[in-house]
BALOBA-1460 file (C-alpha; in Angstrom, 3 decimals):
// residues 300
<rec num="1" residu="m" x="-0.018" y="0.001" z="0.056"/>
<rec num="2" residu="a" x="2.838" y="2.442" z="0.795"/>
<rec num="3" residu="g" x="3.912" y="4.300" z="-2.315"/>
<rec num="4" residu="y" x="0.394" y="3.978" z="-3.989"/>
<rec num="5" residu="v" x="-0.972" y="7.169" z="-5.502"/>
<rec num="6" residu="l" x="-4.790" y="7.614" z="-6.016"/>
<rec num="7" residu="g" x="-5.719" y="10.002" z="-8.772"/>
<rec num="8" residu="v" x="-9.383" y="11.284" z="-8.605"/>
<rec num="9" residu="l" x="-11.247" y="13.049" z="-11.348"/>
<rec num="10" residu="g" x="-14.272" y="14.758" z="-9.937"/>
<rec num="11" residu="g" x="-15.749" y="17.973" z="-8.490"/>
<rec num="12" residu="s" x="-13.972" y="20.519" z="-6.336"/>
<rec num="13" residu="g" x="-15.948" y="19.470" z="-3.212"/>
<rec num="14" residu="l" x="-13.800" y="16.312" z="-3.021"/>
<rec num="15" residu="y" x="-10.766" y="18.372" z="-2.161"/>
<rec num="16" residu="e" x="-12.046" y="18.917" z="1.368"/>
<rec num="17" residu="l" x="-10.874" y="15.594" z="2.838"/>
<rec num="18" residu="a" x="-10.393" y="15.275" z="6.523"/>
<rec num="19" residu="g" x="-6.991" y="13.906" z="7.477"/>
<rec num="20" residu="l" x="-5.201" y="15.086" z="4.277"/>
<rec num="21" residu="s" x="-1.697" y="16.511" z="5.104"/>
<rec num="22" residu="d" x="0.933" y="18.386" z="3.055"/>
<rec num="23" residu="v" x="-1.720" y="19.819" z="0.764"/>
<rec num="24" residu="r" x="-0.484" y="21.794" z="-2.195"/>
<rec num="25" residu="e" x="-1.468" y="22.695" z="-5.750"/>
<rec num="26" residu="e" x="0.606" y="21.549" z="-8.689"/>
<rec num="27" residu="k" x="0.706" y="22.976" z="-12.195"/>
<rec num="28" residu="v" x="1.287" y="20.308" z="-14.827"/>
<rec num="29" residu="e" x="1.909" y="20.650" z="-18.536"/>
<rec num="30" residu="t" x="1.660" y="17.533" z="-20.680"/>
<rec num="31" residu="s" x="2.403" y="16.571" z="-24.315"/>
<rec num="32" residu="w" x="-1.375" y="16.949" z="-24.905"/>
<rec num="33" residu="g" x="-1.629" y="20.414" z="-23.484"/>
<rec num="34" residu="a" x="-2.792" y="21.758" z="-20.080"/>
<rec num="35" residu="p" x="-5.304" y="19.867" z="-17.788"/>
<rec num="36" residu="s" x="-8.542" y="21.369" z="-16.634"/>
<rec num="37" residu="d" x="-7.004" y="23.040" z="-13.635"/>
<rec num="38" residu="l" x="-4.350" y="22.767" z="-11.045"/>
<rec num="39" residu="v" x="-3.898" y="19.349" z="-9.433"/>
<rec num="40" residu="v" x="-4.430" y="19.365" z="-5.589"/>
<rec num="41" residu="s" x="-2.148" y="16.747" z="-3.836"/>
<rec num="42" residu="g" x="-1.920" y="15.577" z="-0.269"/>
<rec num="43" residu="n" x="-0.911" y="12.609" z="1.816"/>
<rec num="44" residu="l" x="-3.276" y="10.390" z="3.760"/>
<rec num="45" residu="a" x="-2.263" y="8.083" z="6.526"/>
<rec num="46" residu="t" x="-4.147" y="4.664" z="6.340"/>
<rec num="47" residu="p" x="-3.831" y="1.489" z="8.392"/>
<rec num="48" residu="n" x="-1.858" y="-0.051" z="5.452"/>
<rec num="49" residu="g" x="0.581" y="2.889" z="5.022"/>
<rec num="50" residu="a" x="0.592" y="6.317" z="3.593"/>
<rec num="51" residu="v" x="-1.187" y="7.042" z="0.337"/>
<rec num="52" residu="k" x="-0.788" y="10.123" z="-1.808"/>
<rec num="53" residu="l" x="-4.046" y="11.557" z="-3.244"/>
<rec num="54" residu="l" x="-4.258" y="13.713" z="-6.412"/>
<rec num="55" residu="f" x="-7.464" y="15.600" z="-7.163"/>
<rec num="56" residu="l" x="-8.412" y="17.169" z="-10.492"/>
<rec num="57" residu="p" x="-11.699" y="18.889" z="-11.248"/>
<rec num="58" residu="r" x="-12.482" y="17.738" z="-14.807"/>
<rec num="59" residu="h" x="-14.652" y="20.837" z="-15.559"/>
<rec num="60" residu="g" x="-12.219" y="23.212" z="-13.814"/>
<rec num="61" residu="r" x="-12.967" y="25.084" z="-10.646"/>
<rec num="62" residu="g" x="-16.288" y="26.790" z="-10.872"/>
<rec num="63" residu="h" x="-17.386" y="24.309" z="-13.501"/>
<rec num="64" residu="r" x="-16.056" y="26.347" z="-16.435"/>
<rec num="65" residu="i" x="-15.435" y="23.670" z="-19.066"/>
<rec num="66" residu="a" x="-18.288" y="21.880" z="-20.877"/>
<rec num="67" residu="p" x="-18.021" y="18.066" z="-21.356"/>
<rec num="68" residu="s" x="-16.958" y="18.290" z="-25.058"/>
<rec num="69" residu="a" x="-14.328" y="20.891" z="-24.392"/>
<rec num="70" residu="i" x="-12.592" y="19.058" z="-21.553"/>
<rec num="71" residu="n" x="-8.920" y="18.207" z="-22.358"/>
<rec num="72" residu="y" x="-9.380" y="14.586" z="-21.138"/>
<rec num="73" residu="r" x="-5.924" y="13.491" z="-22.411"/>
<rec num="74" residu="a" x="-4.157" y="16.149" z="-20.522"/>
<rec num="75" residu="n" x="-6.183" y="15.397" z="-17.432"/>
<rec num="76" residu="v" x="-5.197" y="11.694" z="-17.427"/>
<rec num="77" residu="a" x="-1.707" y="12.436" z="-18.542"/>
<rec num="78" residu="a" x="-1.265" y="14.989" z="-15.802"/>
<rec num="79" residu="l" x="-2.348" y="12.466" z="-13.013"/>
<rec num="80" residu="k" x="-0.019" y="9.763" z="-14.493"/>
<rec num="81" residu="a" x="2.887" y="12.239" z="-14.714"/>
<rec num="82" residu="l" x="2.404" y="13.033" z="-10.960"/>
<rec num="83" residu="g" x="2.737" y="9.333" z="-10.187"/>
<rec num="84" residu="a" x="-0.840" y="8.036" z="-10.041"/>
<rec num="85" residu="t" x="-0.942" y="4.278" z="-9.695"/>
<rec num="86" residu="h" x="-4.842" y="4.143" z="-9.641"/>
<rec num="87" residu="l" x="-7.591" y="6.332" z="-11.081"/>
<rec num="88" residu="a" x="-11.065" y="6.880" z="-9.797"/>
<rec num="89" residu="a" x="-13.709" y="8.951" z="-11.402"/>
<rec num="90" residu="v" x="-16.525" y="10.513" z="-9.461"/>
<rec num="91" residu="s" x="-19.438" y="11.997" z="-11.409"/>
<rec num="92" residu="a" x="-23.069" y="12.897" z="-11.385"/>
<rec num="93" residu="v" x="-25.375" y="10.813" z="-13.513"/>
<rec num="94" residu="g" x="-28.967" y="10.249" z="-14.436"/>
<rec num="95" residu="s" x="-30.592" y="7.042" z="-13.513"/>
<rec num="96" residu="m" x="-32.088" y="4.897" z="-16.240"/>
<rec num="97" residu="k" x="-33.701" y="2.358" z="-13.859"/>
<rec num="98" residu="e" x="-36.430" y="2.629" z="-11.173"/>
<rec num="99" residu="s" x="-34.280" y="0.679" z="-8.703"/>
<rec num="100" residu="i" x="-31.453" y="3.317" z="-8.910"/>
<rec num="101" residu="a" x="-33.024" y="6.201" z="-6.997"/>
<rec num="102" residu="p" x="-31.656" y="9.774" z="-6.758"/>
<rec num="103" residu="g" x="-28.996" y="9.702" z="-4.082"/>
<rec num="104" residu="h" x="-27.900" y="6.136" z="-4.860"/>
<rec num="105" residu="l" x="-24.330" y="5.280" z="-5.741"/>
<rec num="106" residu="v" x="-23.281" y="3.051" z="-8.666"/>
<rec num="107" residu="v" x="-20.020" y="1.411" z="-9.336"/>
<rec num="108" residu="v" x="-20.359" y="0.654" z="-13.002"/>
<rec num="109" residu="d" x="-18.424" y="-2.025" z="-15.007"/>
<rec num="110" residu="q" x="-19.299" y="-1.229" z="-18.601"/>
<rec num="111" residu="f" x="-19.684" y="1.647" z="-20.932"/>
<rec num="112" residu="i" x="-21.512" y="2.559" z="-24.102"/>
<rec num="113" residu="d" x="-19.814" y="5.581" z="-25.790"/>
<rec num="114" residu="l" x="-21.958" y="7.761" z="-28.011"/>
<rec num="115" residu="t" x="-19.577" y="10.809" z="-27.968"/>
<rec num="116" residu="r" x="-18.374" y="12.045" z="-31.283"/>
<rec num="117" residu="r" x="-16.584" y="15.453" z="-30.922"/>
<rec num="118" residu="r" x="-13.695" y="14.693" z="-28.490"/>
<rec num="119" residu="a" x="-10.310" y="13.027" z="-28.509"/>
<rec num="120" residu="s" x="-10.592" y="9.749" z="-26.709"/>
<rec num="121" residu="t" x="-7.130" y="8.247" z="-27.416"/>
<rec num="122" residu="f" x="-3.580" y="9.331" z="-26.865"/>
<rec num="123" residu="f" x="-2.708" y="7.743" z="-30.246"/>
<rec num="124" residu="s" x="-4.490" y="10.189" z="-32.440"/>
<rec num="125" residu="q" x="-4.032" y="10.542" z="-36.196"/>
<rec num="126" residu="a" x="-6.388" y="13.515" z="-36.970"/>
<rec num="127" residu="g" x="-7.612" y="14.298" z="-40.475"/>
<rec num="128" residu="a" x="-5.044" y="15.693" z="-42.855"/>
<rec num="129" residu="g" x="-4.549" y="19.481" z="-42.933"/>
<rec num="130" residu="t" x="-5.933" y="20.076" z="-39.426"/>
<rec num="131" residu="d" x="-4.057" y="21.871" z="-36.646"/>
<rec num="132" residu="e" x="-4.440" y="18.628" z="-34.581"/>
<rec num="133" residu="a" x="-2.901" y="16.639" z="-37.397"/>
<rec num="134" residu="r" x="0.143" y="18.844" z="-37.619"/>
<rec num="135" residu="a" x="0.661" y="18.720" z="-33.884"/>
<rec num="136" residu="e" x="0.251" y="14.861" z="-33.816"/>
<rec num="137" residu="a" x="2.023" y="13.958" z="-37.010"/>
<rec num="138" residu="g" x="3.737" y="10.584" z="-36.700"/>
<rec num="139" residu="s" x="1.661" y="9.375" z="-33.739"/>
<rec num="140" residu="p" x="2.061" y="5.472" z="-33.377"/>
<rec num="141" residu="v" x="-0.964" y="3.313" z="-33.824"/>
<rec num="142" residu="a" x="-2.152" y="1.349" z="-30.785"/>
<rec num="143" residu="h" x="-5.135" y="-0.862" z="-30.106"/>
<rec num="144" residu="v" x="-5.671" y="-1.601" z="-26.443"/>
<rec num="145" residu="a" x="-8.020" y="-4.347" z="-25.265"/>
<rec num="146" residu="f" x="-11.107" y="-2.772" z="-23.746"/>
<rec num="147" residu="a" x="-13.732" y="-5.489" z="-23.422"/>
<rec num="148" residu="d" x="-13.732" y="-5.022" z="-19.644"/>
<rec num="149" residu="p" x="-13.138" y="-1.299" z="-19.256"/>
<rec num="150" residu="v" x="-13.034" y="-1.166" z="-15.510"/>
<rec num="151" residu="c" x="-10.480" y="-2.758" z="-13.176"/>
<rec num="152" residu="k" x="-12.545" y="-5.358" z="-11.280"/>
<rec num="153" residu="l" x="-10.180" y="-5.252" z="-8.280"/>
<rec num="154" residu="l" x="-10.458" y="-1.455" z="-7.951"/>
<rec num="155" residu="a" x="-14.175" y="-1.476" z="-8.582"/>
<rec num="156" residu="d" x="-14.690" y="-4.126" z="-5.845"/>
<rec num="157" residu="a" x="-12.641" y="-1.924" z="-3.422"/>
<rec num="158" residu="l" x="-14.661" y="1.063" z="-4.434"/>
<rec num="159" residu="v" x="-17.969" y="-0.750" z="-3.759"/>
<rec num="160" residu="e" x="-16.735" y="-1.780" z="-0.257"/>
<rec num="161" residu="s" x="-15.571" y="1.731" z="0.408"/>
<rec num="162" residu="a" x="-18.899" y="3.288" z="-0.808"/>
<rec num="163" residu="e" x="-20.902" y="0.831" z="1.436"/>
<rec num="164" residu="t" x="-19.133" y="2.244" z="4.577"/>
<rec num="165" residu="t" x="-20.971" y="5.468" z="3.970"/>
<rec num="166" residu="g" x="-24.399" y="3.990" z="4.588"/>
<rec num="167" residu="a" x="-25.686" y="4.968" z="1.162"/>
<rec num="168" residu="v" x="-27.376" y="2.510" z="-1.116"/>
<rec num="169" residu="v" x="-24.662" y="1.185" z="-3.477"/>
<rec num="170" residu="h" x="-25.309" y="-0.774" z="-6.745"/>
<rec num="171" residu="r" x="-22.453" y="-3.103" z="-7.833"/>
<rec num="172" residu="g" x="-21.988" y="-3.155" z="-11.583"/>
<rec num="173" residu="g" x="-24.046" y="-1.570" z="-14.402"/>
<rec num="174" residu="t" x="-23.626" y="0.093" z="-17.727"/>
<rec num="175" residu="y" x="-22.845" y="3.780" z="-18.054"/>
<rec num="176" residu="l" x="-24.080" y="5.382" z="-21.350"/>
<rec num="177" residu="c" x="-21.921" y="8.391" z="-22.245"/>
<rec num="178" residu="i" x="-23.533" y="10.965" z="-24.442"/>
<rec num="179" residu="e" x="-21.900" y="14.116" z="-25.921"/>
<rec num="180" residu="g" x="-23.926" y="16.761" z="-24.163"/>
<rec num="181" residu="p" x="-24.100" y="19.380" z="-23.047"/>
<rec num="182" residu="q" x="-27.834" y="19.069" z="-23.525"/>
<rec num="183" residu="f" x="-29.608" y="16.368" z="-21.701"/>
<rec num="184" residu="s" x="-31.499" y="13.737" z="-23.706"/>
<rec num="185" residu="t" x="-34.875" y="14.166" z="-25.455"/>
<rec num="186" residu="r" x="-37.613" y="11.957" z="-24.065"/>
<rec num="187" residu="a" x="-37.413" y="9.843" z="-27.238"/>
<rec num="188" residu="e" x="-33.607" y="9.277" z="-26.791"/>
<rec num="189" residu="s" x="-34.055" y="8.560" z="-23.092"/>
<rec num="190" residu="l" x="-36.678" y="5.932" z="-23.842"/>
<rec num="191" residu="l" x="-34.434" y="4.385" z="-26.497"/>
<rec num="192" residu="y" x="-31.444" y="4.197" z="-24.272"/>
<rec num="193" residu="r" x="-33.639" y="2.680" z="-21.483"/>
<rec num="194" residu="s" x="-34.625" y="0.002" z="-23.873"/>
<rec num="195" residu="w" x="-31.018" y="-1.014" z="-24.253"/>
<rec num="196" residu="g" x="-30.797" y="-1.937" z="-20.546"/>
<rec num="197" residu="v" x="-28.341" y="0.705" z="-19.474"/>
<rec num="198" residu="d" x="-28.219" y="1.695" z="-15.805"/>
<rec num="199" residu="v" x="-26.982" y="5.393" z="-15.708"/>
<rec num="200" residu="i" x="-26.330" y="8.116" z="-18.221"/>
<rec num="201" residu="g" x="-23.556" y="10.797" z="-18.190"/>
<rec num="202" residu="m" x="-21.208" y="12.781" z="-20.278"/>
<rec num="203" residu="t" x="-17.665" y="12.174" z="-19.208"/>
<rec num="204" residu="n" x="-16.577" y="8.773" z="-17.887"/>
<rec num="205" residu="a" x="-16.311" y="6.610" z="-21.014"/>
<rec num="206" residu="t" x="-13.685" y="8.939" z="-22.389"/>
<rec num="207" residu="e" x="-11.769" y="8.847" z="-19.133"/>
<rec num="208" residu="a" x="-11.991" y="5.053" z="-19.025"/>
<rec num="209" residu="k" x="-10.489" y="4.710" z="-22.514"/>
<rec num="210" residu="l" x="-7.661" y="7.007" z="-21.821"/>
<rec num="211" residu="a" x="-6.912" y="5.390" z="-18.372"/>
<rec num="212" residu="r" x="-6.536" y="2.014" z="-20.144"/>
<rec num="213" residu="e" x="-4.106" y="3.529" z="-22.690"/>
<rec num="214" residu="a" x="-2.272" y="5.005" z="-19.729"/>
<rec num="215" residu="e" x="-2.208" y="1.508" z="-18.071"/>
<rec num="216" residu="l" x="-3.908" y="2.874" z="-14.967"/>
<rec num="217" residu="p" x="-6.463" y="0.774" z="-12.979"/>
<rec num="218" residu="f" x="-9.829" y="2.594" z="-13.335"/>
<rec num="219" residu="a" x="-13.139" y="2.629" z="-11.666"/>
<rec num="220" residu="t" x="-16.165" y="4.975" z="-11.502"/>
<rec num="221" residu="l" x="-18.331" y="6.077" z="-8.534"/>
<rec num="222" residu="a" x="-21.484" y="7.321" z="-10.225"/>
<rec num="223" residu="l" x="-23.749" y="9.543" z="-8.228"/>
<rec num="224" residu="a" x="-27.365" y="9.266" z="-9.275"/>
<rec num="225" residu="t" x="-28.901" y="12.879" z="-9.114"/>
<rec num="226" residu="d" x="-32.152" y="12.223" z="-10.918"/>
<rec num="227" residu="y" x="-34.230" y="9.881" z="-12.951"/>
<rec num="228" residu="d" x="-33.624" y="10.794" z="-16.665"/>
<rec num="229" residu="c" x="-36.593" y="12.204" z="-18.564"/>
<rec num="230" residu="w" x="-37.929" y="8.651" z="-19.361"/>
<rec num="231" residu="h" x="-39.567" y="8.618" z="-16.004"/>
<rec num="232" residu="d" x="-43.269" y="9.457" z="-16.350"/>
<rec num="233" residu="a" x="-43.681" y="10.364" z="-12.635"/>
<rec num="234" residu="h" x="-41.034" y="12.996" z="-12.678"/>
<rec num="235" residu="e" x="-40.657" y="16.232" z="-14.496"/>
<rec num="236" residu="s" x="-37.854" y="16.555" z="-17.090"/>
<rec num="237" residu="v" x="-34.459" y="16.822" z="-15.485"/>
<rec num="238" residu="t" x="-33.363" y="20.302" z="-14.541"/>
<rec num="239" residu="v" x="-30.036" y="21.705" z="-13.661"/>
<rec num="240" residu="e" x="-31.373" y="22.801" z="-10.272"/>
<rec num="241" residu="q" x="-32.513" y="19.276" z="-9.476"/>
<rec num="242" residu="v" x="-29.115" y="17.787" z="-10.387"/>
<rec num="243" residu="v" x="-27.228" y="20.432" z="-8.293"/>
<rec num="244" residu="a" x="-29.372" y="19.943" z="-5.204"/>
<rec num="245" residu="t" x="-29.019" y="16.124" z="-5.165"/>
<rec num="246" residu="m" x="-25.385" y="16.373" z="-6.083"/>
<rec num="247" residu="k" x="-24.710" y="18.525" z="-2.971"/>
<rec num="248" residu="a" x="-26.362" y="16.018" z="-0.822"/>
<rec num="249" residu="n" x="-24.126" y="13.223" z="-2.355"/>
<rec num="250" residu="v" x="-20.791" y="15.103" z="-1.936"/>
<rec num="251" residu="s" x="-20.234" y="13.899" z="1.717"/>
<rec num="252" residu="n" x="-20.773" y="10.245" z="0.688"/>
<rec num="253" residu="a" x="-18.400" y="10.668" z="-2.202"/>
<rec num="254" residu="r" x="-15.726" y="12.113" z="0.131"/>
<rec num="255" residu="a" x="-16.047" y="9.330" z="2.632"/>
<rec num="256" residu="a" x="-15.909" y="6.732" z="-0.118"/>
<rec num="257" residu="i" x="-12.702" y="8.169" z="-1.462"/>
<rec num="258" residu="l" x="-11.071" y="8.218" z="1.937"/>
<rec num="259" residu="a" x="-12.123" y="4.594" z="2.584"/>
<rec num="260" residu="l" x="-10.892" y="3.573" z="-0.877"/>
<rec num="261" residu="a" x="-7.400" y="4.983" z="-0.097"/>
<rec num="262" residu="a" x="-6.892" y="2.254" z="2.460"/>
<rec num="263" residu="r" x="-8.158" y="-0.542" z="0.108"/>
<rec num="264" residu="l" x="-6.244" y="0.071" z="-3.093"/>
<rec num="265" residu="p" x="-5.348" y="-3.168" z="-4.731"/>
<rec num="266" residu="d" x="-2.021" y="-4.217" z="-6.249"/>
<rec num="267" residu="p" x="-1.996" y="-2.393" z="-9.645"/>
<rec num="268" residu="r" x="0.144" y="-5.101" z="-11.096"/>
<rec num="269" residu="a" x="-2.941" y="-7.533" z="-10.749"/>
<rec num="270" residu="s" x="-5.096" y="-5.102" z="-12.769"/>
<rec num="271" residu="n" x="-6.280" y="-5.699" z="-16.446"/>
<rec num="272" residu="a" x="-4.748" y="-2.301" z="-17.148"/>
<rec num="273" residu="h" x="-1.253" y="-3.476" z="-16.150"/>
<rec num="274" residu="g" x="0.837" y="-3.893" z="-19.377"/>
<rec num="275" residu="a" x="-2.155" y="-2.854" z="-21.649"/>
<rec num="276" residu="l" x="0.197" y="-1.273" z="-24.189"/>
<rec num="277" residu="k" x="2.705" y="-4.144" z="-24.182"/>
<rec num="278" residu="h" x="1.255" y="-5.750" z="-27.370"/>
<rec num="279" residu="a" x="-1.019" y="-2.888" z="-28.385"/>
<rec num="280" residu="v" x="1.400" y="-0.613" z="-30.323"/>
<rec num="281" residu="m" x="1.217" y="-1.779" z="-34.039"/>
<rec num="282" residu="t" x="3.791" y="0.749" z="-35.429"/>
<rec num="283" residu="s" x="7.284" y="-0.545" z="-35.903"/>
<rec num="284" residu="p" x="9.687" y="1.085" z="-33.446"/>
<rec num="285" residu="d" x="11.937" y="2.004" z="-36.372"/>
<rec num="286" residu="a" x="9.053" y="3.986" z="-37.932"/>
<rec num="287" residu="i" x="8.631" y="6.220" z="-34.840"/>
<rec num="288" residu="r" x="10.509" y="9.452" z="-35.082"/>
<rec num="289" residu="e" x="12.695" y="10.675" z="-32.201"/>
<rec num="290" residu="d" x="10.410" y="13.729" z="-31.472"/>
<rec num="291" residu="v" x="7.420" y="11.438" z="-31.358"/>
<rec num="292" residu="r" x="9.213" y="9.115" z="-29.033"/>
<rec num="293" residu="a" x="9.848" y="12.042" z="-26.725"/>
<rec num="294" residu="r" x="6.146" y="13.058" z="-26.825"/>
<rec num="295" residu="y" x="5.132" y="9.439" z="-25.820"/>
<rec num="296" residu="q" x="7.798" y="8.940" z="-23.211"/>
<rec num="297" residu="l" x="5.129" y="9.087" z="-20.400"/>
<rec num="298" residu="l" x="3.183" y="6.189" z="-21.925"/>
<rec num="299" residu="l" x="5.718" y="4.070" z="-23.822"/>
<rec num="300" residu="g" x="8.923" y="4.671" z="-21.752"/>
């Protein structure tokens, strides 16, 4: 346990953790640009040894950045560059099932990704002539395995940690990730519900993909803030409704993260460990030196 570093992507309220010492803010620049905000780091004493925690608000402090505009690659790269050995995402979601009531917590194990306007891989080869293509010319080609997008060991630890809060916790489920920033139409919500998904959000599938490419064990703590607009007995979801329930959930999320720090599994046993070992298809001889430098964090 000693030497583990837990990276957390979530809201600014998660910074206020009891028992965190040596708290400081760190500015990080990555090969993929700047992350959403400064990273707050601190140390936490646990029964199994000291654990370092890293917190990064994915939307920036004050919720300034829309889901499609988040630099997800820089966020994950920044946490890895600061030594993260595990990555947990905490986010608000809509419930797609009657059994998942507002205020419940869900530790998902699958994703359906319907996003289409964001970079969801470090190994990008953008369309010819674009600024992104010029910046990323020569990027190697990599195909990581992603059938099981969540680290089961970390997810199990997160379930146990969330259960210590006294909240209702659902083990497993599918997170449908939409582009946003608009919520779904009623027709879309009913369609998604027919697929059997459990919760709906706008961020975590992208983070899960990048965490796998960064070889970081990943798990999500989804905070149900509302029933999506499929629910006949509820009015269409509003921002006010989401914010009110989210505030009520913050204390549970804080407590779950604190408990998780004492339960972190061996990252070498994760399905993320060595994910890039056989994933890079590009011959080493075909990767330019400047590109090698760009990918040093991921490929060594």
